[in-house]
C-alpha positions, -999 to 999 in steps of 0.1 A, spaced: 447 -745 590 451 -738 622 474 -705 614 448 -692 596 418 -694 620 445 -678 647 451 -648 624 414 -646 623 406 -642 658 433 -619 664 420 -597 638 385 -601 652 397 -589 684 417 -558 669 385 -545 650 365 -546 682 395 -527 702 394 -502 677 361 -496 679 357 -490 713 384 -463 713 369 -447 683 332 -447 698 348 -422 727 364 -401 699 333 -396 681 311 -385 711 338 -361 717 337 -348 681 301 -340 685 306 -323 718 330 -301 704 310 -290 673 280 -285 694 299 -264 720 314 -244 692 284 -237 678 269 -223 707 296 -203 716 297 -185 680 256 -180 684 261 -165 719 288 -142 703 267 -132 676 240 -125 702 259 -103 725 271 -87 693 233 -82 679 221 -70 717 252 -46 714 248 -32 680 211 -31 684 216 -7 713 240 10 696 214 17 669 187 26 693 213 57 703 225 64 670 188 66 657 181 89 690 205 111 678 199 111 642 231 98 632 223 87 600 258 81 583 266 61 612 231 46 617 234 31 580 262 13 585 249 -3 615 220 -11 598 239 -33 575 256 -54 601 227 -59 621 204 -70 589 238 -96 585 238 -105 623 196 -113 622 202 -135 592 217 -155 613 188 -159 639 164 -170 615 164 -205 628 161 -192 662 133 -166 660 112 -189 682 133 -181 711 120 -155 735 150 -135 733 154 -135 698 116 -127 691 122 -99 714 154 -87 697 135 -87 667 109 -64 676 132 -38 691 148 -40 660 116 -34 639 105 -4 661 140 12 656 137 10 621 100 25 620 116 54 644 145 59 617 118 58 589 98 86 606 128 109 617 137 111 580 106 112 562 103 141 590 137 158 579 126 154 541 97 176 546 119 204 552 133 199 518 120 225 494 110 250 521 143 270 520 156 255 556 182 240 533 199 277 528 197 285 564 208 248 577 241 245 558 247 211 575 206 200 563 216 187 530 245 169 541 222 153 568 194 145 540 223 128 521 231 104 551 194 99 554 193 82 516 221 59 530 194 48 560 172 44 535 183 25 511 197 3 543 158 0 551 133 -20 531 128 -15 494 91 -2 502 108 27 523 129 40 492 94 38 471 77 57 497 96 83 504 105 90 462 66 92 458 60 113 486 85 138 476 74 139 439 34 145 447 46 174 475 67 188 442 42 189 423 14 202 447 22 236 436 20 229 403 -17 211 407 -25 241 423 -11 264 398 -27 248 365 -62 241 381 -70 276 386 -92 295 362 -62 312 346 -38 286 333 -64 259 331 -65 266 293 -55 249 265 -36 279 250 -11 278 285 -2 241 277 35 254 269 40 270 302 37 238 319 66 223 304 81 258 309 75 254 349 87 221 354 117 229 336 126 255 356 119 234 385 144 207 376 169 233 369 167 253 402 162 221 426 194 201 404 220 211 432 192 200 461 182 169 442 218 157 444 215 145 477 192 115 463 216 87 452 217 83 414 203 47 414 170 64 427 164 83 395 144 108 413 143 132 384 128 105 364 104 96 383 93 128 390 88 138 352 69 107 349 41 118 380 44 150 361 31 136 328 4 115 343 -11 149 364 -7 170 330 -25 143 308 -53 138 333 -56 181 337 -57 181 299 -82 155 292 -107 177 314 -97 206 296 -107 191 264 -135 172 275 -151 204 292 -149 223 256 -187 232 249 -172 239 214 -152 223 190 -114 238 198 -96 261 175 -75 240 153 -42 261 154 -44 265 193 -50 222 196 -21 220 170 4 244 186 -6 225 221 4 192 207 33 203 190 47 216 223 38 185 242 54 160 217 85 185 216 84 181 251 82 142 250 110 141 227 129 159 253 123 137 282 130 105 257 160 118 247 169 130 286 160 99 301 160 71 274 122 68 270 120 38 248 138 53 218 165 33 199 193 41 174 193 23 141 220 -2 153 196 -11 185 169 -15 158 190 -35 140 196 -59 173 161 -60 182 151 -72 145 174 -98 144 169 -108 179 130 -113 166 143 -134 133 140 -169 126 169 -186 143 186 -154 159 209 -151 131 225 -123 145 254 -137 166 270 -124 197 302 -112 181 278 -91 157 266 -75 187 297 -67 200 309 -49 169 283 -27 171 285 -17 207 324 -12 202 318 12 171 291 28 196 316 34 222 344 42 199 326 68 181 319 87 219 354 80 231 368 110 250 344 131 248 313 116 273 313 139 301 305 132 339 271 147 335 269 123 301 274 90 324 251 103 349 226 108 318 234 71 309 226 61 340 194 79 343 183 58 311 184 26 324 146 29 338 137 44 309 144 12 287 110 2 296 89 32 296 80 53 265 76 90 273 63 95 236 26 96 236 25 95 273 8 132 273 2 136 236 -21 108 230 -50 124 250 -53 148 222 -63 118 196 -100 119 204 -100 155 199 -81 158 165 -114 154 139 -115 189 135 -78 192 122 -83 162 100 -119 184 85 -95 212 82 -70 191 62 -103 177 39 -114 214 32 -77 224 28 -70 196 2 -100 198 -12 -100 236 -20 -61 228 -35 -79 199 -58 -103 226 -71 -77 251 -76 -53 226 -95 -85 219 -119 -92 252 -125 -56 263 -135 -51 230 -153 -43 238 -190 -51 202 -199 -18 203 -216 19 188 -215 48 211 -216 75 212 -239 99 183 -231 79 166 -206 91 128 -204 58 111 -187 29 130 -206 14 137 -169 -11 165 -163 4 187 -139 -26 188 -114 -18 151 -111 20 154 -98 10 185 -74 -20 169 -61 2 140 -47 30 168 -37 4 185 -14 -9 153 -3 28 142 8 30 174 27 -2 171 45 11 134 54 42 147 66 24 175 89 1 148 107 29 122 108 51 146 132 20 149 154 6 118 157 10 80 137 -24 62 156 -61 70 147 -58 106 132 -31 98 103 -54 66 97 -86 92 92 -65 115 75 -54 84 51 -90 81 47 -93 116 39 -67 106 9 -88 83 -4 -116 108 -8 -93 134 -24 -81 110 -52 -116 99 -60 -125 131 -65 -99 139 -85 -106 107 -108 -139 121 -112 -126 154 -123 -107 134 -147 -138 115 -158 -161 147 -160 -135 162 -186 -137 135 -206 -157 144 -238 -194 133 -238 -218 122 -264 -248 151 -280 -283 148 -260 -310 166 -264 -337 179 -287 -311 184 -314 -289 153 -307 -322 133 -309 -337 153 -344 -306 146 -361 -299 109 -347 -266 116 -334 -275 112 -298 -248 93 -281 -221 99 -304 -190 118 -296 -170 140 -319 -134 145 -310 -110 171 -322 -73 165 -322 -71 187 -289 -97 163 -275 -75 132 -283 -44 148 -271 -66 156 -236 -79 121 -237 -45 103 -237 -31 128 -214 -60 115 -189 -51 78 -192 -14 93 -182 -27 111 -154 -47 80 -140 -23 54 -144 2 80 -126 -20 82 -98 -30 44 -101 6 37 -96 18 65 -70 -14 58 -47 -6 22 -42 30 38 -31 16 60 -11 -7 35 7 31 14 12 44 45 28 18 51 55 13 14 63 54 16 71 48 48 98 15 42 109 6 21 144 7 -17 135 -28 -18 148 -41 0 117 -16 -11 90 -47 -39 76 -68 -9 68 -44 9 48 -49 0 14 -57 20 -22 -77 -8 -40 -109 14 -43 -91 43 -53 -67 24 -80 -100 10 -92 -116 45 -94 -84 56 -119 -86 18 -137 -124 29 -148 -114 61 -157 -82 47 -181 -108 24 -191 -138 52 -203 -111 74 -214 -98 46 -242 -135 37 -248 -142 73 -255 -113 76 -279 -124 47 -296 -157 64 -296 -143 95 -313 -130 74 -343 -162 58 -350 -183 92 -351 -156 107 -376 -157 68 -395 -197 69 -390 -194 106 -411 -174 89 -440 -196 60 -441 -226 82 -444 -211 97 -473 -204 63 -487 -238 54 -487 -246 84 -505 -225 73 -535 -245 64 -561 -233 30 -568 -256 20 -595 -251 43 -619 -212 40 -617 -198 38 -653 -160 26 -647 -134 16 -619 -111 43 -608 -92 50 -579 -106 47 -543 -132 72 -538 -130 105 -516 -144 87 -485 -116 63 -483 -91 93 -489 -105 113 -456 -106 81 -437 -70 78 -446 -67 115 -439 -84 115 -407 -62 83 -391 -28 99 -406 -33 130 -387 -45 115 -351 -26 82 -348 4 89 -345 2 116 -319 -16 88 -299 11 62 -306 38 89 -292 14 98 -262 -1 62 -251 19 40 -237 23 3 -256 -1 -14 -234 -31 14 -234 -21 17 -274 -27 -21 -277 -60 -16 -258 -72 8 -279 -64 -9 -308 -82 -39 -302 -114 -18 -292 -108 0 -329 -101 -30 -344 -135 -48 -331 -156 -16 -342 -142 -3 -375 -143 -33 -395 -175 -43 -384 -190 -13 -391 -179 -10 -429 -195 -47 -431 -227 -34 -421 -224 -2 -438 -226 -20 -475 -262 -30 -467 -273 7 -457 -268 12 -496 -294 13 -519 -283 -6 -549 -249 -19 -561 -242 -26 -599 -214 -46 -609 -193 -17 -614 -199 -4 -583 -191 -32 -567 -161 -35 -585 -151 1 -569 -162 -7 -535 -142 -39 -536 -114 -15 -546 -123 7 -518 -127 -19 -492 -92 -31 -499 -80 1 -496 -96 5 -461 -81 -27 -448 -47 -15 -459 -55 19 -439 -63 1 -409 -34 -21 -411 -9 4 -410 -23 20 -380 0 2 -356 32 17 -378 15 50 -380 16 52 -341 54 35 -341 40 5 -318 39 -21 -345 52 -48 -323 23 -50 -303 -3 -51 -334 0 -88 -343 -39 -99 -330 -51 -66 -341 -41 -73 -381 -55 -109 -377 -89 -93 -364 -87 -63 -390 -81 -89 -419 -110 -111 -407 -138 -87 -405 -126 -67 -435 -127 -105 -456 -160 -104 -446 -165 -72 -464 -146 -83 -497 -167 -117 -495 -197 -96 -495 -188 -75 -525 -179 -109 -541 -216 -120 -530 -229 -91 -550 -204 -99 -582 -218 -131 -586 -245 -142 -611 -280 -145 -602 -279 -182 -609 -252 -186 -583 -255 -159 -559 -270 -185 -527 -245 -208 -531 -218 -181 -530 -233 -165 -504 -231 -199 -483 -196 -203 -496 -184 -171 -486 -208 -162 -460 -210 -193 -441 -224 -172 -407 -248 -153 -430 -286 -148 -422 -315 -146 -444 -323 -117 -435 -290 -104 -449 -293 -125 -481 -324 -107 -489 -306 -75 -485 -281 -91 -510 -305 -97 -534 -321 -61 -534 -283 -46 -536 -283 -64 -570 -316 -44 -579 -337 -78 -580 -377 -70 -580 -394 -86 -551 -412 -115 -574 -377 -122 -586 -360 -122 -550 -392 -146 -541 -377 -177 -559 -346 -170 -550 -353 -165 -513 -372 -202 -514 -347 -221 -530 -321 -208 -504 -343 -215 -474 -351 -250 -489 -312 -259 -490 -308 -249 -454 -281 -233 -438 -245 -230 -448 -218 -252 -447 -197 -250 -418 -170 -273 -426 -140 -263 -445 -117 -285 -469 -85 -293 -456 -51 -297 -470 -29 -274 -490 -55 -262 -511 -74 -251 -485 -43 -232 -471 -39 -220 -505 -72 -203 -504 -70 -189 -474 -43 -168 -489 -67 -149 -509 -93 -151 -482 -78 -148 -451 -103 -165 -425 -133 -171 -445 -122 -203 -467 -141 -209 -501 -167 -234 -493 -189 -251 -520 -226 -259 -510 -239 -292 -507 -258 -298 -538 -225 -291 -556 -205 -311 -533 -232 -342 -539 -228 -341 -574 -189 -339 -577 -167 -369 -576 -132 -371 -564 -115 -358 -591 -140 -330 -600 -131 -320 -559 -94 -322 -569 -100 -301 -596 -120 -272 -575 -91 -274 -555 -64 -269 -581 -84 -238 -595 -83 -221 -558 -47 -232 -556 -43 -212 -589 -64 -184 -578 -43 -175 -549 -11 -178 -568 -24 -155 -594 -38 -134 -565 -5 -134 -543 16 -124 -577 -3 -99 -594 -34 -83 -574 -24 -54 -551 -63 -47 -549 -92 -67 -537 -109 -63 -571 -74 -78 -589 -78 -105 -562 -113 -111 -574 -109 -110 -610 -76 -134 -603 -101 -159 -590 -125 -156 -614 -101 -160 -644 -87 -191 -631 -118 -206 -622 -127 -200 -663 -101 -219 -675 -118 -250 -664 -144 -261 -684 -157 -287 -666 -164 -290 -627 -183 -277 -598 -172 -243 -602 -178 -235 -640 -213 -224 -635 -205 -198 -602 -189 -176 -631 -215 -182 -665 -224 -151 -678 
């Protein structure tokens, strides 16, 4: 313990001794550091004083090259005295340095004022002196360089302003001479302007200032015009301006980008920046390899000059001032397009050349070629408001063409003669008219599709702010309306031809026919009419429009034939049998229309509709054939949707007198409307084979009197009738005979009295 305490005491004594020794060393170290800093500062101060004195002498002698180097040195020395700026001596030196820089600036500006006055050719060393002065300007503040360049550019353009503000050249037709002036100026002064460092981009800045002054003067000229400018002169001035802007953009890189640059820019804007650095590097390596060994010193200079242009777009800097005054150009384009449209309509043959694949009128294709040429002309001049206005012109022209197509469609009869003959509104069409209608449909479809493509093309090149307004829905609606009207007109033409034959049908003495023979003459005429027209329509119309035509035709001809039966005077049993034969023949003819048009694959719905509508006519004739005492029940069963008025007309067709009709009508009205619930099961399906969409339904009285086994017997009768009809009947009349014979085989049952003689 004693030893440990002794060691501890000695350690404490040693520590105290070391601290006393180090205390003196620390003081000496701080003293040395302060002395070193002071010596360095004094040495730099001496250098600063000497450098400023030398700089003052150099500045007074305008030794610009040496002054530029000295300025750099003084600037570096001054940075060491930022912390001593409150010291009077430092403040004095800084003021002196500031005054020297002001003197240098005034000397440089004074010397540059002689540039361009011709002194450079008299004084051989002037250009070298000014080149050295540029070094001084670079050593001064950046604002000095900006001021010098702006002053130089303004002085260079002073003569330009004076020349082209005069009465003689301040005209729109002298625009090209403005650009010739600046080109000559740049070529003639190219050697002189080499005194400026490349990094100053003096020619580039001069061109920007020239464009701004030119734009201002052209705006004043255009605004001062009392009348609308001549379109040719206006477009020529605009064209020359655009060419000049393109030259500047190519020379200085005014915001232009190559395809690769656009790819890179687009990739940078995409989500997650999918373009990786390696891909970009490869693109630039390819570009450099393509130009390797070809670039000259001049191209290297141009490359340097293009640096500031990356943020400045020369395109539009002057030409945009023409935009508000291009309405006269749009008016001329609209007038020209409308004149072309009128000429195309006048020269249109309304026929298709042999071998044509699209069956489109030549005026449609020619019109879009003219529109595309107009678009090309305008897009070469501007892609802003004027292009959008031209797009509106295209809309009006296309709507006008749609109106021309609409006007070409055959019209119905009007006037006193038409009213007297009762055919007012009917449309008569020849074979040529039908072909023209098909050509109009195809042309309207072509215009509908091409107008949408035109809008897409314009939206890609027009200024983005107008993109949302570039759409052709209204124009496409116009052409869709033409297509619909054309197809409806085509159907109306067939209706007129059909009605003529229906009128011939009503003139046949159906109540005096002695025997049933072959199909009537009007049926043959209907068959001939359709056989002549339908094949051409099927070959000209597209499947979708042929299907539309079929649907409209089916919804028209079937009901017309049904209602035409009521227009006949009287129909005897033999006449009804002949008419039933004709009905089945017409049904067959109508069902063959899709195959005539070679587009049977599109006719499923059409066939169903024709079968349903013609079956109504068959059912009506079967009612006329039924005995007097069961005609009401037969009418309810076969025509469940029939009306009392139609039933009364059926009685008139059967030749019943008014007194005889009244008792039957009273019984018919007492029993009420027809049964709407059809029997179900196999029998019903079999019966529908004979009468496709109107099943044979017994009356309520018969249903109440019949037991379940009788109903089964009735279904059996229908089944046998359907089988006979499928096996032996080729016409509606034979099917009807098969049905009656099958029912007569049953000596009992609810159907027996329907066929009592």
